[in-house]
C-alpha positions as CSV (number, residue, x, y, z in Angstrom):
1,M,10.0,38.2,35.3
2,R,7.0,36.5,33.9
3,A,5.9,39.5,31.9
4,T,9.4,39.6,30.2
5,S,9.2,35.9,29.4
6,A,5.7,36.2,28.0
7,G,6.8,39.2,26.0
8,S,9.8,37.3,24.5
9,Y,7.5,34.3,23.6
10,T,5.1,36.7,21.9
11,L,7.9,38.4,20.0
12,A,9.4,35.0,18.9
13,S,5.9,33.9,17.8
14,T,5.3,37.0,15.8
15,V,8.7,36.7,14.2
16,S,7.9,33.1,13.2
17,L,4.8,34.3,11.3
18,L,6.9,37.0,9.6
19,V,9.3,34.2,8.5
20,V,6.4,32.4,6.8
21,A,5.1,35.6,5.3
22,A,8.5,36.6,4.0
23,T,9.0,33.1,2.5
24,F,5.6,33.3,0.8
25,V,6.4,36.7,-0.7
26,A,9.9,35.9,-1.7
27,L,9.2,32.6,-3.4
28,L,5.9,33.5,-5.1
29,G,6.4,37.3,-5.5
30,G,9.2,37.5,-7.9
31,T,12.3,35.3,-7.3
32,H,10.8,32.2,-9.0
33,P,13.6,29.9,-8.0
34,P,14.1,26.4,-9.4
35,D,12.0,23.7,-7.6
36,H,15.1,22.3,-5.8
37,T,16.0,25.7,-4.4
38,R,12.4,26.4,-3.4
39,D,12.3,23.1,-1.5
40,L,15.5,24.0,0.4
41,V,14.1,27.4,1.3
42,L,10.9,25.8,2.5
43,V,12.8,23.4,4.7
44,A,14.9,26.3,6.2
45,S,11.7,28.3,6.7
46,A,9.9,25.4,8.5
47,A,13.0,24.8,10.7
48,L,13.2,28.5,11.7
49,F,9.5,28.6,12.3
50,T,9.8,25.6,14.6
51,L,12.7,27.0,16.5
52,L,11.0,30.3,17.1
53,N,7.9,28.5,18.5
54,I,9.7,26.1,20.8
55,P,9.9,28.7,23.6
56,S,6.2,29.2,23.4
57,A,5.5,25.5,23.5
58,L,7.8,25.0,26.5
59,A,6.0,27.9,28.3
60,I,2.7,26.2,27.7
61,A,4.1,22.8,28.9
62,R,5.5,24.4,32.0
63,R,2.2,26.3,32.5
64,E,4.1,29.6,32.6
65,V,1.3,31.2,30.5
66,A,-2.4,30.9,30.2
67,V,-2.6,27.4,28.7
68,P,-5.9,27.5,26.7
69,G,-5.3,30.8,25.0
70,S,-1.7,30.2,24.4
71,L,-2.2,26.7,23.1
72,L,-4.9,27.9,20.7
73,A,-2.6,30.6,19.4
74,L,0.2,28.2,18.9
75,L,-2.0,25.8,17.1
76,A,-3.3,28.6,14.9
77,R,0.2,29.6,14.0
78,V,1.2,26.1,13.2
79,A,-1.9,25.6,11.0
80,F,-1.2,28.9,9.2
81,A,2.4,28.0,8.6
82,A,1.5,24.4,7.4
83,I,-1.1,25.7,5.0
84,A,1.1,28.5,3.6
85,L,4.3,26.4,3.2
86,H,2.3,23.5,1.7
87,F,0.7,25.9,-0.8
88,I,4.2,27.3,-1.7
89,H,5.5,23.8,-2.2
90,G,2.7,23.1,-4.7
91,I,3.8,25.9,-7.0
92,S,6.3,24.8,-9.5
93,H,7.9,27.6,-11.6
94,E,9.4,24.9,-13.8
95,G,6.1,23.3,-14.6
96,R,4.3,26.5,-15.6
97,H,3.1,27.0,-19.2
98,D,5.4,30.1,-19.5
99,A,8.4,28.6,-17.7
100,W,10.5,29.0,-20.8
101,R,10.7,32.7,-20.0
102,A,13.2,31.9,-17.3
103,C,15.5,29.8,-19.6
104,R,17.9,32.6,-20.7
105,T,18.6,33.7,-17.1
106,R,18.9,30.2,-15.6
107,I,21.1,28.9,-18.4
108,R,23.5,31.8,-17.9
109,L,23.5,31.4,-14.1
110,G,24.4,27.7,-14.2
111,G,23.7,25.4,-11.3
112,E,21.8,22.2,-11.1
113,E,18.7,21.9,-13.2
114,R,16.2,19.2,-13.8
115,C,16.5,17.4,-17.1
116,A,12.8,18.2,-17.9
117,F,13.4,21.9,-17.5
118,L,16.5,21.8,-19.7
119,H,14.4,20.0,-22.4
120,L,11.6,22.6,-22.0
121,C,14.2,25.3,-22.7
122,A,15.5,23.4,-25.7
123,N,12.0,23.0,-27.1
124,E,10.2,26.2,-26.3
125,A,12.6,29.0,-25.5
126,P,13.7,31.4,-28.3
127,L,17.5,31.2,-27.7
128,S,20.4,32.6,-29.6
129,A,23.0,30.2,-31.1
130,A,25.4,30.8,-28.2
131,E,22.6,30.1,-25.6
132,R,21.7,27.0,-27.5
133,A,25.3,25.8,-27.4
134,L,25.5,26.5,-23.7
135,L,22.2,24.7,-23.1
136,A,23.5,21.7,-25.1
137,R,26.6,21.6,-22.9
138,R,24.4,21.8,-19.8
139,I,22.2,19.0,-21.0
140,R,25.1,16.7,-21.7
141,A,26.7,17.5,-18.3
142,T,23.4,16.6,-16.5
143,P,23.5,12.9,-15.4
144,G,20.9,10.8,-17.1
145,C,19.7,13.6,-19.4
146,A,19.6,12.7,-23.1
147,D,19.6,15.2,-25.9
148,P,16.1,16.5,-26.6
């Protein structure tokens, strides 16, 4: 029974690292979501990482596994996740010098945007007249956002 328990802890721990890696690739490798969406994904990823590592932490606390090695592995996973997720949190696709490239797509998709990003689109993105009109409506609909 112990081998099965240790195997399931190892599997959950491995999956937790895959969650962090998938989050890293998804958010920095091409989706380039708004900062608010990025923050929600990071919270979900951190929560899932934590849930997947709880069985391992409980096994260490109950001394069902070799404590020094398992504790070191758990701490290494937590350190890796903390560094990776903190790094991802520091990347803003809205604050990049070429953030205007996402304006056309994001204006058409709708959803909540930060006023600063909408102003960036108004000032820097080459938009058609229809896109400019849509952008103006979105700016006026955003609470506390004045015309650029």
